Backbone as a ProteinNet text record, in pm:
[ID]
protein_1_A
[PRIMARY]
MPFKYIAAAVFTVTLLSGCLDNDLERGAAGAAVGAVVAKSTGGDLLTGAAIGGAAGALCDDVNICN
[TERTIARY]
469.7	380	451.6	545.2	614.3	685.3	733.5	802.4	710.3	581.9	486.6	477.2	475.2	465.9	592	705.8	831.1	843.3	809	814	718.2	599.4	503.1	554.3	618.8	673.8	785.7	873.9	984.3	930	833.1	772.8	707	634.1	565.5	664	767.1	867.4	939	965.8	1030.3	942.1	813.4	721.5	709.9	712.2	694.3	823.8	936	1063.3	1082.1	1028	1039.9	945.5	845.3	743	769.7	868.4	890.4	982.7	922.3	1000	1025.4	946.1	966	963.1	992.7	1002	869.6	758.4	628.5	598.6	624.7	599.9	691.6	819.2	912.8	878.9	834.9	795.4	673.4	575.5	455.1	488.3	571.1	611	692.4	780.9	860.1	774.1	671.7	581.2	503.5	458.3	384.2	472.5	592.3	683.8	722.8	746.8	780.8	669.9	545	432.4	420.7	442.2	433.6	544.3	664.4	775	751.9	702.1	673.4	566	463.8	357.7	412.2	498	549.1	649.7	713.7	811.5	755.7	628.1	566.4	592.7	639.9	666.7	544.8	562.4	455.6	438.4	315.6	289.3	322.6	284.4	307.6	456.8	531.9	676.9	740.3	699.7	751.7	719.9	596.6	557.6	635.7	656.9	731.3	877	939.1	1078.6	1089.3	999.7	1001.3	972.6	878.3	847	963.1	1028.1	1144.1	1257.4	1279.6	1386.3	1355.6	1231.5	1194.5	1206.2	1161.9	1165.9	1307.1	1394.7	1530.6	1635.6	1596.4	1697.7	1770.6	1705.7	1776.1	1871.8	1847.6	1935.7	2071.9	2078	2204	2254.3	2199.9	2242.3	2228.2	2119.1	2092.8	1999.6	1900.4	1798.8	1788.7	1898.9	1896.7	1842.4
2856.8	2968.5	3099.9	3108.1	3233.6	3287.3	3198.2	3244.6	3329.6	3295.6	3373.3	3516.8	3533.2	3667.6	3748.7	3686.4	3756.5	3791	3698.4	3725.2	3837.7	3838.5	3945.3	4080.1	4081.7	4206.3	4258.5	4171.4	4212.9	4264.3	4195	4236.4	4373.3	4394.6	4522	4636	4613.6	4718.5	4750.2	4649.9	4672.9	4758.7	4729.2	4808.3	4952	4970.6	5104.5	5183.9	5122.8	5189.7	5317	5323.5	5445.3	5555	5522.7	5619.2	5680.7	5634.5	5678.1	5798.6	5917.4	6040.4	6110.2	6081.6	6152.8	6055.8	6108.5	6024.7	5957.6	6026.4	5968.7	5846.8	5856.2	5743.1	5625.8	5655.3	5548.6	5486.5	5567.9	5516.8	5426.2	5465	5383.2	5249.7	5253.7	5129.7	5041.9	5102.8	5027.2	4963.5	5036	4980.5	4861.8	4873.9	4763.9	4640.9	4661.9	4549.3	4489.9	4573.7	4524.7	4438.9	4479.9	4401.7	4267.9	4268.4	4143	4046.6	4098.4	4012.1	3959.5	4044.3	3998.6	3890.9	3907.7	3807.2	3675	3682.3	3559.1	3487.1	3558.6	3495.5	3468.2	3499.8	3473.2	3579.7	3695.9	3804.2	3892.2	3995.4	4089.1	4189.2	4204.5	4293.6	4438.7	4484.2	4623.6	4654.2	4563.7	4582.6	4582.6	4490.2	4485.2	4610.6	4659.7	4781.9	4903.3	4909	5021.6	5022.1	4906.3	4897.9	4927.1	4867.8	4891.9	5036.6	5097.7	5238.6	5330.4	5304.1	5384.8	5367.1	5244.1	5218.7	5287.6	5281.1	5346.5	5497.4	5555.5	5700.6	5754.4	5676.3	5724.8	5677.7	5597.8	5540	5645.6	5756.6	5858.6	5939.1	5941.6	6014.4	5946.7	5817.3	5745.4	5703.7	5770.4	5753	5610.9	5543	5409.2	5417.2	5504.7	5508.3	5645	5699.3	5830.6	5820.7
-2325	-2317.3	-2285.5	-2192.4	-2167.2	-2291.1	-2377.4	-2497.3	-2583.6	-2589	-2668.2	-2616.4	-2484.8	-2427.7	-2457.5	-2441.3	-2467	-2614.3	-2702.3	-2845.7	-2883.6	-2824.5	-2853.2	-2803.7	-2689.1	-2636.2	-2724.5	-2766.9	-2853.7	-2986.5	-3042.8	-3168.7	-3154.8	-3046.3	-3025.1	-3007.1	-2929.7	-2909.6	-3040.4	-3119.8	-3248.6	-3338	-3340.9	-3422.6	-3372.9	-3242.9	-3186.6	-3174.4	-3199.7	-3172.3	-3253.6	-3372	-3451.6	-3407.3	-3328.3	-3287.4	-3151	-3082.2	-2944.5	-2942.4	-2939.8	-2950.5	-2817.7	-2717.3	-2591	-2472.7	-2356.9	-2236.8	-2201.6	-2223.4	-2190	-2276.1	-2405.5	-2494.9	-2462.9	-2439.9	-2404.7	-2270.1	-2175.2	-2044.7	-2052.1	-2133.6	-2149.9	-2216.1	-2319.8	-2386.3	-2291.8	-2215.1	-2118.1	-2010.9	-1966	-1864.9	-1920.9	-2044.8	-2106.7	-2122.4	-2171.7	-2190.1	-2054.8	-1956.3	-1823.3	-1763.7	-1784.5	-1734	-1806.2	-1938	-2014.6	-1972.5	-1956.7	-1915.7	-1773.9	-1684.4	-1548.1	-1548.6	-1630.9	-1640.5	-1693	-1792.4	-1852.7	-1763.8	-1673.3	-1585.4	-1445.3	-1424.5	-1295.4	-1191.4	-1233	-1139.6	-1116.4	-1038.8	-1006.1	-1120.2	-1170.9	-1283.7	-1251.7	-1134.1	-1097.3	-1087.6	-1030.5	-1020.8	-1159.3	-1244.5	-1380.5	-1458.8	-1443.3	-1512.4	-1460.5	-1331	-1273.5	-1320.2	-1319.4	-1363.5	-1512.7	-1592.7	-1736.5	-1771.1	-1701.3	-1725.6	-1692.3	-1580.9	-1543.3	-1643.2	-1684.9	-1782.7	-1914.9	-1959.2	-2084	-2077.1	-1967.8	-1953.9	-1939	-1878.5	-1850.8	-1950.6	-2049.8	-2138.9	-2220.7	-2255	-2332.4	-2245.7	-2115.7	-2024.9	-2009.9	-2036.9	-2028.7	-2167.8	-2269.6	-2410	-2461.9	-2424.9	-2477.4	-2597.2	-2592.7	-2698.7	-2765.6	-2805.4	-2871.3	-3008.7
[MASK]
++++++++++++++++++++++++++++++++++++++++++++++++++++++++++++++++++

């Protein structure tokens, strides 16, 4: 069952990757993916969303998602 959540998250991020032009969009996508991954691994949803959102919003600042 966790594999389904991870696969869905990867698929969704792949589809949205061309649409993410600013920090807000990347942060929202990161938060969603972080929550899905936290749910599938038994972690805390809020913590997963916070970490994913921060990673998404800051990824262009460290030249990962230019």
